[in-house]
C-alpha positions in Angstrom: 40.6 -36.6 36.6 38.1 -36.8 33.8 37.7 -39.6 31.3 38.8 -37.5 28.3 41.8 -36.1 30.1 42.7 -39.6 31.2 42.7 -40.6 27.5 45.1 -37.8 26.7 47.5 -38.9 29.5 47.5 -42.4 28.2 48.8 -41.2 24.9 51.5 -39.2 26.6 52.5 -42.1 28.8 52.8 -44.4 25.7 55.3 -42.0 24.2 57.3 -41.8 27.4 57.4 -45.6 27.6 58.9 -45.8 24.1 61.5 -43.3 25.1 62.5 -45.3 28.1 62.9 -48.4 26.1 65.1 -46.5 23.7 67.3 -45.3 26.6 68.0 -48.8 27.8 69.0 -49.8 24.3 71.6 -47.0 24.2 73.3 -48.1 27.4 72.1 -45.4 29.8 71.0 -48.0 32.2 70.6 -45.8 35.3 68.7 -43.0 33.7 66.6 -45.4 31.6 65.7 -47.3 34.7 64.4 -44.2 36.4 62.5 -43.1 33.4 61.0 -46.5 33.0 59.9 -46.5 36.7 58.2 -43.1 36.1 56.6 -44.3 33.0 55.3 -47.4 34.7 53.8 -45.2 37.4 52.1 -43.0 34.8 50.8 -46.1 32.9 48.5 -46.9 35.8 46.3 -44.1 34.5 45.0 -46.4 31.8 42.9 -48.1 34.4 40.8 -44.9 34.6 39.4 -45.5 31.0 38.8 -49.1 30.2 39.4 -50.0 26.6 35.8 -50.7 25.9 34.8 -47.3 27.1 37.2 -45.2 25.1 34.9 -45.4 22.0 32.0 -44.3 24.2 34.0 -41.2 25.2 34.6 -40.3 21.6 31.0 -40.9 20.6 29.8 -38.8 23.5 32.1 -35.9 22.3 30.6 -36.2 18.8 27.0 -36.2 20.2 27.8 -33.0 22.2 29.2 -31.4 19.0 26.0 -32.4 17.1 23.8 -31.1 19.9 25.7 -27.8 19.8 25.3 -27.5 16.0 21.6 -28.3 16.3 21.1 -25.6 18.9 23.0 -23.1 16.7 20.9 -24.1 13.7 17.7 -23.7 15.7 18.8 -20.3 16.8 19.6 -19.2 13.2 16.2 -20.6 12.0 14.4 -18.7 14.8 16.3 -15.5 14.0 15.5 -15.8 10.3 11.8 -16.5 11.1 11.7 -13.5 13.4 13.3 -11.2 10.7 10.8 -12.5 8.1 7.9 -11.8 10.5 9.2 -8.3 11.2 9.4 -7.6 7.4 6.0 -9.0 6.8 4.6 -6.9 9.7 6.2 -3.8 8.2 4.8 -4.5 4.7 1.3 -5.2 6.2 1.5 -1.9 8.1 2.5 0.0 5.0 -0.2 -1.6 2.9 -2.8 -0.8 5.6 -1.6 2.8 5.8 -1.7 3.2 2.1 -5.2 1.7 1.9 -6.4 4.0 4.7 -4.9 7.1 2.9 -6.6 6.1 -0.4 -9.9 5.5 1.3 -9.7 8.9 3.2 -8.8 10.6 -0.1 -11.7 9.0 -1.9 -14.1 9.9 0.9 -12.8 13.5 0.9 -13.2 13.8 -2.9 -16.8 12.3 -2.7 -17.7 14.7 0.0 -16.3 17.7 -1.8 -18.1 16.7 -5.0 -21.4 16.3 -3.1 -20.9 19.6 -1.4 -20.2 21.3 -4.8 -23.3 19.8 -6.3 -25.4 20.9 -3.4 -23.9 24.4 -3.6 -24.5 24.5 -7.3 -28.2 23.5 -6.8 -28.6 25.9 -3.9 -26.9 28.7 -5.9 -29.0 28.2 -9.0 -32.2 28.0 -7.0 -31.3 31.3 -5.2 -30.0 33.2 -8.2 -32.6 32.2 -10.7 -35.2 34.3 -8.9 -32.9 37.2 -8.0 -32.8 38.6 -11.5 -35.5 41.2 -12.5 -38.0 39.9 -15.0 -37.7 41.5 -18.4 -39.6 41.2 -21.6 -36.5 40.4 -23.6 -32.8 39.6 -22.9 -29.7 40.2 -24.9 -27.0 37.6 -25.3 -24.8 39.6 -23.0 -27.4 39.7 -20.3 -28.1 36.0 -20.5 -24.4 35.3 -20.3 -24.1 37.6 -17.3 -26.9 35.6 -15.5 -25.1 32.4 -16.3 -21.8 33.6 -14.9 -23.5 34.4 -11.6 -25.2 31.0 -11.5 -22.6 28.6 -12.8 -19.6 27.7 -10.6 -16.4 29.4 -12.0 -14.6 26.1 -12.6 -17.6 24.8 -14.7 -18.3 28.0 -16.6 -16.4 27.3 -19.8 -17.8 23.8 -20.1 -21.4 25.2 -19.6 -20.7 28.0 -22.1 -19.3 25.5 -24.7 -22.5 23.5 -24.6 -24.9 26.4 -24.7 -23.0 28.0 -27.6 -23.4 24.8 -29.7 -26.9 24.1 -28.7 -28.5 27.5 -29.1 -25.8 30.2 -29.6 -27.1 31.7 -26.3 -30.6 32.3 -27.7 -33.0 31.5 -24.8 -35.9 31.4 -27.3 -34.3 29.0 -29.8 -36.9 26.7 -31.1 -35.9 23.6 -33.1 -38.3 23.3 -36.0 -37.9 19.6 -36.4 -38.5 18.7 -32.7 -39.8 20.1 -29.5 -36.3 21.1 -28.3 -36.3 24.6 -26.9 -34.3 27.2 -25.1 -30.6 27.7 -24.2 -30.0 24.0 -23.5 -32.4 22.8 -26.2 -34.3 20.7 -23.6 -36.4 18.0 -25.3 -39.2 18.6 -24.9 -38.9 22.2 -23.7 -41.7 21.8 -21.3 -39.6 19.6 -19.0 -37.9 22.9 -17.9 -41.2 23.6 -16.0 -39.6 21.7 -13.1 -37.4 24.8 -12.6 -40.2 27.4 -13.0 -43.4 28.1 -14.8 -41.7 30.9 -16.8 -39.3 28.5 -18.5 -40.2 29.6 -22.0 -39.4 33.3 -21.4 -36.9 33.5 -18.5 -33.3 32.5 -19.3 -32.5 32.3 -15.6 -35.1 29.5 -15.2 -33.6 27.7 -18.2 -30.1 28.1 -16.7 -31.3 26.7 -13.4 -32.8 23.7 -15.1 -29.7 23.1 -17.2 -27.4 23.1 -14.2 -29.6 20.7 -12.3 -29.8 18.4 -15.3 -26.0 18.4 -15.9 -25.2 18.0 -12.2 -27.6 15.0 -11.8 -26.7 13.2 -15.0 -23.0 14.1 -15.7 -21.7 15.3 -12.4 -21.6 18.8 -13.6 -21.2 20.9 -16.8 -17.7 19.6 -17.5 -18.9 16.0 -17.4 -21.7 16.9 -19.8 -19.3 18.7 -22.1 -17.0 15.6 -22.3 -20.1 13.5 -23.2 -21.2 16.1 -25.8 -17.7 16.1 -27.5 -18.0 12.3 -27.9 -21.6 12.2 -29.0 -22.6 15.7 -30.2 -25.5 15.7 -27.8 -25.9 15.4 -24.0 
């Protein structure tokens, strides 16, 4: 019999003893005597739990309850920490994925831009010498050359600049400066980097203009944006 169970039996025995005494008082002597004897026999269970140790039993029970609560709290704290760690890991993974995607997109854009510039330079270098040399060129002929040399998505920007700089006159000569040609290069002689016939061949001027816009403004549309803000490029 355990200490705690013994404590419970003591309580029950005390109640029985009180009942026995009440029976004697009522005159039921035989029955009360038997009950009293049984009660006395049960009362010997008190010796299992000395009075000084009953408080220890109760304290031990409270300690066990506190330990159980502590274990439960530790488990809840651990579960909460694990959940927070999982959320943080998911957020970190999402951020890492987003950064990787942005980096890949930026690298792809830079590569495409570089390839477009290289293609434009290669195209202008190839096409500038593929046109037959003439003594003079009409505006329509000059524009036809430009359409074959300038990338389609940059054509309108290129055309807008040339229209405002020279009205498509490849021999346009600014009387107040040394600006010359379709792009009004200043001085005009700088177009010699594209060909010795820069003064008379619009294809050479177009080639130089494309190289200049690509290197300085990332293309004709970049040059056109700058021109709109400053009226020069």
